[in-house]
C-alpha positions as CSV (number, residue, x, y, z in Angstrom):
1,M,-13.4,28.0,-10.9
2,R,-12.9,27.7,-7.4
3,S,-12.3,24.0,-6.8
4,V,-14.4,22.8,-3.8
5,Q,-12.1,20.7,-1.2
6,R,-13.9,17.2,0.0
7,F,-14.3,15.6,2.9
8,Y,-15.4,11.9,3.6
9,F,-18.2,11.1,6.0
10,D,-19.9,7.4,4.3
11,H,-17.6,5.0,5.2
12,N,-20.3,2.0,6.2
13,A,-20.5,2.7,2.6
14,T,-17.5,2.3,1.4
15,T,-13.8,2.8,3.0
16,P,-10.8,4.2,1.0
17,L,-8.1,1.8,0.7
18,A,-5.2,2.3,3.5
19,P,-1.9,2.6,2.0
20,E,-0.2,-0.4,3.4
21,V,-3.3,-2.6,1.9
22,L,-3.1,-1.3,-1.3
23,E,1.1,-1.6,-1.3
24,V,0.4,-5.0,0.1
25,M,-2.2,-5.5,-2.9
26,V,0.3,-4.2,-5.5
27,S,2.8,-6.3,-4.8
28,C,0.8,-9.3,-5.6
29,L,-0.9,-8.3,-8.6
30,G,2.6,-7.7,-10.2
31,Q,4.8,-10.3,-8.2
32,V,2.2,-13.6,-7.1
33,Y,0.3,-14.1,-10.7
34,G,-0.2,-18.3,-10.2
35,N,-3.1,-19.9,-9.7
36,A,-3.3,-21.3,-6.0
37,S,-4.4,-24.3,-7.3
38,S,-1.3,-25.3,-9.1
39,I,1.5,-27.5,-7.7
40,H,4.3,-25.7,-9.6
41,Y,6.7,-22.5,-7.6
42,F,4.3,-19.5,-9.1
43,G,1.1,-21.6,-7.9
44,Q,2.5,-22.7,-4.6
45,A,3.4,-19.2,-3.7
46,A,0.2,-18.0,-4.4
47,K,-1.1,-20.9,-2.3
48,Q,1.5,-19.3,0.6
49,R,-0.3,-15.6,0.2
50,L,-3.6,-16.6,0.5
51,E,-3.2,-19.2,3.3
52,Q,-1.0,-16.4,5.0
53,A,-4.5,-14.0,4.6
54,R,-6.7,-17.2,5.7
55,R,-4.6,-16.6,9.0
56,E,-4.7,-13.1,9.5
57,L,-8.5,-12.7,9.2
58,A,-9.0,-15.7,11.3
59,S,-6.8,-14.5,13.9
60,F,-8.7,-11.0,14.0
61,I,-12.1,-12.8,15.0
62,N,-10.4,-15.6,16.8
63,A,-11.4,-18.4,14.5
64,N,-9.7,-21.8,13.3
65,P,-8.1,-20.7,10.0
66,A,-9.6,-24.1,7.9
67,E,-13.4,-22.1,9.1
68,I,-12.3,-19.3,7.0
69,V,-14.1,-19.2,3.1
70,F,-13.1,-16.6,1.0
71,T,-16.0,-14.8,-1.2
72,G,-16.4,-11.8,-3.4
73,G,-17.9,-9.6,-0.9
74,G,-20.4,-9.7,2.0
75,T,-23.2,-9.9,0.2
76,E,-21.8,-13.5,-1.4
77,A,-20.8,-14.1,2.6
78,D,-24.6,-14.1,3.4
79,N,-26.2,-15.8,0.3
80,L,-24.3,-18.4,1.4
81,A,-24.7,-19.3,4.9
82,L,-28.3,-19.1,4.4
83,L,-29.0,-20.1,1.0
84,G,-25.9,-23.1,1.9
85,V,-27.9,-24.0,5.8
86,L,-31.2,-24.4,4.7
87,R,-29.9,-26.3,1.2
88,A,-28.4,-28.8,3.4
89,R,-31.3,-29.4,4.9
90,A,-33.6,-29.2,2.3
91,S,-34.5,-32.9,2.9
92,E,-35.4,-32.5,6.4
93,T,-38.6,-30.3,8.0
94,A,-36.3,-27.7,9.2
95,R,-37.8,-25.3,6.5
96,H,-38.0,-21.9,9.0
97,L,-35.9,-19.1,9.4
98,I,-35.6,-16.3,12.1
99,T,-34.2,-12.8,11.1
100,T,-35.1,-9.3,11.9
101,A,-36.7,-6.5,9.9
102,I,-33.7,-4.3,10.0
103,E,-31.4,-6.8,8.3
104,H,-29.5,-5.5,5.4
105,P,-31.0,-6.6,1.8
106,A,-28.4,-8.9,0.9
107,V,-30.1,-11.2,4.3
108,L,-33.7,-9.7,3.2
109,A,-33.5,-10.6,-0.3
110,T,-32.1,-14.1,0.2
111,C,-34.9,-14.9,2.8
112,A,-37.2,-13.8,0.1
113,Q,-35.7,-15.9,-2.3
114,L,-35.9,-18.7,0.7
115,E,-39.8,-17.9,0.7
116,R,-40.2,-18.9,-2.4
117,E,-38.5,-22.1,-2.2
118,G,-41.4,-23.1,0.7
119,V,-39.1,-21.7,3.7
120,A,-41.2,-20.1,5.9
121,V,-39.6,-16.7,7.1
122,T,-39.9,-14.8,11.0
123,R,-39.2,-11.4,10.8
124,L,-38.5,-10.1,13.9
125,R,-39.5,-6.5,15.2
126,V,-37.3,-4.1,16.7
127,G,-37.6,-1.6,19.6
128,S,-37.0,2.2,18.8
129,G,-33.2,2.0,19.5
130,G,-32.9,-0.7,16.7
131,V,-32.0,-3.1,19.1
132,V,-33.7,-6.9,18.9
133,Q,-34.7,-8.4,22.1
134,P,-33.4,-12.0,22.8
135,D,-36.4,-13.2,24.0
136,D,-38.4,-12.3,21.2
137,V,-35.8,-14.8,19.5
138,R,-37.1,-17.5,21.9
139,R,-40.6,-16.8,21.3
140,A,-39.8,-17.3,17.8
141,L,-38.5,-20.4,17.6
142,R,-40.4,-23.4,16.2
143,P,-39.5,-27.6,15.9
144,E,-38.6,-26.9,12.2
145,T,-36.5,-23.7,12.9
146,A,-33.2,-24.0,11.0
147,L,-31.4,-21.2,11.1
148,I,-31.3,-17.8,12.8
149,S,-29.7,-14.7,10.7
150,V,-29.4,-11.2,13.0
151,M,-26.7,-8.5,12.2
152,H,-24.2,-7.9,14.5
153,A,-24.0,-3.8,14.0
154,N,-27.2,-2.3,11.4
155,N,-25.6,0.0,8.8
156,E,-27.7,2.6,9.3
157,L,-28.1,3.1,12.8
158,G,-25.0,1.5,14.2
159,A,-27.0,-0.2,16.5
160,I,-25.4,-3.2,17.9
161,Q,-27.2,-6.4,18.6
162,P,-27.0,-8.7,21.7
163,I,-25.6,-11.4,20.0
164,A,-23.6,-13.4,22.7
165,E,-27.2,-13.5,24.1
166,I,-28.9,-14.7,21.1
167,S,-26.3,-17.3,20.7
168,R,-27.1,-19.2,23.7
169,I,-30.8,-19.1,23.2
170,A,-29.6,-21.0,19.4
171,R,-27.5,-23.0,21.1
172,E,-30.0,-24.5,23.7
173,A,-32.4,-24.8,20.7
174,G,-30.0,-26.8,19.0
175,V,-30.5,-24.2,15.6
176,P,-27.4,-22.7,14.4
177,L,-26.7,-18.7,14.3
178,H,-25.5,-16.8,11.2
179,V,-24.4,-13.0,11.8
180,D,-23.8,-10.6,9.3
181,G,-20.8,-8.7,10.7
182,V,-20.2,-6.5,8.0
183,Q,-20.7,-3.1,9.9
184,A,-19.3,-4.6,12.7
185,L,-15.8,-5.6,11.8
186,G,-13.1,-3.3,12.2
187,K,-15.6,-0.5,14.9
188,I,-16.0,-3.3,17.7
189,P,-14.0,-5.9,18.9
190,V,-15.5,-9.5,17.1
191,D,-14.6,-12.6,18.6
192,V,-16.3,-15.6,17.1
193,D,-15.7,-18.1,19.8
194,E,-16.8,-15.6,22.5
195,L,-19.9,-14.6,20.7
196,G,-20.5,-18.2,20.1
197,V,-21.9,-18.2,16.6
198,D,-21.6,-20.6,13.7
199,L,-21.7,-18.3,10.7
200,Y,-20.2,-15.1,10.4
201,S,-20.1,-12.7,7.5
202,L,-17.5,-10.3,6.7
203,S,-16.4,-7.7,3.5
204,G,-13.1,-6.2,2.7
205,H,-14.3,-2.6,1.8
206,K,-15.6,-1.8,5.1
207,I,-12.3,-2.0,6.5
208,Y,-9.9,-0.1,4.0
209,A,-9.6,-3.4,1.5
210,P,-10.6,-3.7,-1.5
211,K,-14.2,-3.7,-2.7
212,G,-14.8,-7.9,-4.4
213,V,-13.4,-9.7,-1.4
214,G,-15.3,-10.9,1.5
215,A,-15.5,-14.7,3.9
216,L,-17.8,-16.5,5.8
217,Y,-16.5,-17.9,9.2
218,V,-18.0,-21.5,9.4
219,R,-17.6,-23.1,12.9
220,K,-16.8,-26.6,12.5
221,G,-19.2,-29.0,12.3
222,T,-21.8,-26.4,10.5
223,R,-23.4,-28.4,7.8
224,L,-22.9,-25.8,4.9
225,A,-24.4,-26.9,1.0
226,P,-22.7,-25.4,-1.8
227,V,-24.9,-22.3,-3.6
228,S,-22.6,-22.6,-6.5
229,F,-20.6,-25.4,-8.6
230,G,-17.0,-25.8,-9.8
231,G,-13.8,-26.7,-8.8
232,H,-12.8,-27.7,-4.9
233,H,-11.9,-24.5,-3.8
234,E,-12.2,-23.3,-0.2
235,R,-12.7,-27.4,1.1
236,E,-15.6,-27.2,-1.8
237,R,-17.8,-24.6,-0.3
238,R,-16.7,-22.0,-2.4
239,P,-15.7,-23.0,-6.2
240,G,-13.6,-20.7,-8.4
241,T,-10.1,-19.3,-8.4
242,E,-9.2,-17.5,-5.6
243,N,-8.4,-13.5,-5.8
244,V,-5.1,-13.7,-4.2
245,P,-4.3,-10.3,-4.6
246,S,-7.2,-9.0,-3.3
247,I,-7.5,-11.6,-0.5
248,A,-4.1,-11.1,0.5
249,A,-5.4,-6.9,1.0
250,L,-8.1,-7.9,2.8
251,G,-5.7,-10.1,5.3
252,A,-3.5,-7.0,6.0
253,A,-6.3,-4.6,6.5
254,A,-7.6,-7.2,9.0
255,T,-4.0,-7.0,10.4
256,L,-4.1,-3.5,10.2
257,A,-7.5,-3.0,11.9
258,G,-6.8,-5.7,14.7
259,R,-3.5,-2.4,15.5
260,C,-5.7,0.3,15.6
261,L,-9.6,-0.9,17.0
262,A,-9.1,0.5,20.2
263,G,-7.3,3.9,18.9
264,D,-10.0,4.4,16.2
265,A,-12.8,4.0,18.1
266,E,-11.9,6.0,20.9
267,R,-11.1,8.9,18.4
268,L,-14.2,8.1,16.2
269,E,-16.7,8.0,19.2
270,A,-15.3,11.3,20.3
271,L,-16.0,13.1,17.1
272,R,-19.3,11.3,16.1
273,D,-20.2,12.8,19.7
274,C,-19.0,16.2,18.7
275,L,-20.8,16.3,15.5
276,E,-24.3,15.3,16.9
277,N,-24.2,17.7,20.0
278,A,-23.5,20.7,17.6
279,V,-26.1,19.7,15.6
280,L,-28.5,19.3,17.9
281,E,-27.7,22.2,19.8
282,R,-27.3,25.1,16.9
283,I,-30.2,23.2,14.3
284,H,-33.5,23.4,15.3
285,G,-36.1,19.9,14.5
286,T,-32.9,18.1,14.9
287,G,-32.7,14.6,16.6
288,V,-31.1,11.1,16.7
289,N,-32.3,8.1,15.1
290,G,-32.0,5.1,17.5
291,S,-30.8,5.2,20.7
292,R,-27.5,7.1,21.4
293,W,-26.3,3.9,23.5
294,R,-24.9,0.9,22.1
295,R,-24.1,1.6,18.9
296,T,-20.7,1.2,16.7
297,P,-18.1,4.3,17.4
298,N,-18.9,6.2,13.8
299,T,-22.2,5.9,13.2
300,S,-24.9,8.7,13.5
301,N,-28.1,9.0,11.6
302,L,-29.8,12.1,12.3
303,Y,-33.3,13.8,11.4
304,F,-33.9,17.0,10.0
305,D,-37.4,18.0,9.8
306,G,-38.6,19.7,7.2
307,V,-35.7,19.1,4.9
308,D,-35.5,16.4,2.0
309,G,-33.1,14.1,2.6
310,E,-31.5,13.5,-0.7
311,A,-32.0,17.1,-1.5
312,M,-29.4,17.1,1.6
313,V,-27.0,15.0,0.3
314,I,-26.8,17.1,-3.1
315,G,-26.5,20.3,-1.4
316,L,-24.1,19.1,1.0
317,D,-22.0,16.9,-2.1
318,L,-21.5,20.5,-3.7
319,R,-20.1,22.1,-0.8
320,G,-17.7,19.5,-0.4
321,F,-19.4,16.6,1.9
322,A,-20.0,13.1,1.6
323,V,-22.8,11.7,3.2
324,S,-26.0,9.6,2.9
325,T,-29.3,8.9,3.5
326,G,-28.7,5.4,4.4
327,A,-28.0,1.7,2.5
328,A,-25.7,2.2,-0.3
329,C,-27.1,-0.7,-1.9
330,S,-30.9,1.3,-1.5
331,S,-29.7,4.4,-3.2
332,G,-32.1,6.1,-5.3
333,A,-35.1,4.0,-3.6
334,I,-38.3,5.3,-3.8
335,T,-39.6,4.3,-0.2
336,P,-38.3,5.6,2.7
337,S,-35.4,3.5,4.3
338,H,-36.9,0.0,5.7
339,V,-34.9,0.5,9.0
340,L,-36.3,3.7,10.3
341,T,-39.6,2.8,9.4
342,A,-39.0,-0.4,11.2
343,I,-38.0,2.0,14.5
344,G,-41.2,3.6,14.5
345,L,-40.4,6.7,11.9
346,S,-42.8,8.8,10.0
347,G,-42.5,8.3,6.2
348,E,-41.8,11.9,6.5
349,R,-39.4,11.8,9.0
350,A,-37.1,8.7,7.6
351,R,-37.2,11.0,4.5
352,A,-35.5,13.7,6.5
353,S,-32.8,11.9,8.1
354,L,-29.0,11.4,7.0
355,R,-26.4,8.5,8.1
356,F,-22.9,9.9,9.0
357,S,-20.0,7.5,9.2
358,L,-16.4,8.8,10.0
359,G,-13.4,7.2,9.4
360,R,-9.7,7.1,10.1
361,S,-9.3,9.9,7.6
362,N,-12.0,12.6,9.3
363,T,-10.7,15.3,11.7
364,A,-12.3,17.5,14.4
365,A,-11.8,20.2,11.8
366,Q,-14.1,18.4,9.3
367,V,-16.3,18.0,11.3
368,D,-16.8,21.6,12.5
369,A,-16.4,22.2,8.8
370,L,-19.5,19.6,8.5
371,V,-21.8,21.6,10.9
372,E,-21.1,24.8,9.4
373,A,-22.8,23.3,6.3
374,L,-25.0,21.5,7.8
375,E,-26.6,24.6,9.3
376,F,-26.4,26.7,5.5
377,S,-28.3,23.7,4.0
378,V,-30.9,23.1,6.4
379,A,-31.5,27.0,6.6
380,H,-31.3,27.0,3.0
381,L,-33.8,24.1,2.2
382,R,-36.2,24.8,4.5
383,R,-36.6,28.7,3.4
384,I,-36.9,27.2,-0.3
385,S,-39.8,24.9,1.5
386,V,-41.7,27.6,2.8
387,N,-41.3,29.6,-0.2
388,A,-42.7,26.9,-2.6
């Protein structure tokens, strides 16, 4: 049986480990096995690697190393930010949170939990381009607003939110701003000082580091209650023995991303545009979801009318191409993407949409092959649908 050559176009779901990052991680797994809280030689060797990674990540986002809290990933970072800020003010009247309708489930599900705890949540609508208007944030503010949480870049559309403008509104109102930056880091420049954010969530496996490690930037002076309890790790903000090998890998990935950012962005944007232009030209009944401007350079979300997206994913996988219908965390959901319906798509068109997210391994030849596979798969599925 002929083996299928495989190409990966799902980097927003996760990325492969970069060789340089893998090398750092394996080195730590084998040699730096001490507990970073221990005062002996082995513990202090682990502590040094931990703090080196903290400096590397802080440098990448222009933060102070003391403002970096290592977590088990982006979801934990989001939970710590939202629950931590609201619970730090639980004794006050500040019991209102503002977010958007297109946030990642890590934020939306945490908001739902806060509602069960008596917090009022405002979910702002977005336009057809997938971008929230800063004036809508201003209008949603209340005297009791405790936190604003807006993602930097959307995981399905790549739409980039006007964070700097929103942060100015938040600062004027004296309300802290949390930003889920999981899909922005490594794709566009991130300067937390320039953006003016108070909390910023990060994930390792989106920037060629391992799964199970992330971080939360917490601006100095931001009140944050712990949401789990134990030891005094991470300045008493996140207890538990630190995963030094993965954290060291995250630091290495941040350093690598800093070197590659501009070149990766330019190359991937050109490949993405080639993909979109070819699909729109060669396959009828297709279009780009959201705006083609102000988005991350690697992300494209396209609809294929008359085709079921899940069937397309399976058909393309059989031909060697990994793509997705949207957020990996929502895979298998019966309802259409909440992001696509939030920008005005019908349920039918949302279910006929695919996300393509490119990365360092992708080439022009792979994009050409993907377009051919799309032509075949769409024609095949439409023919089946007509004959059914």
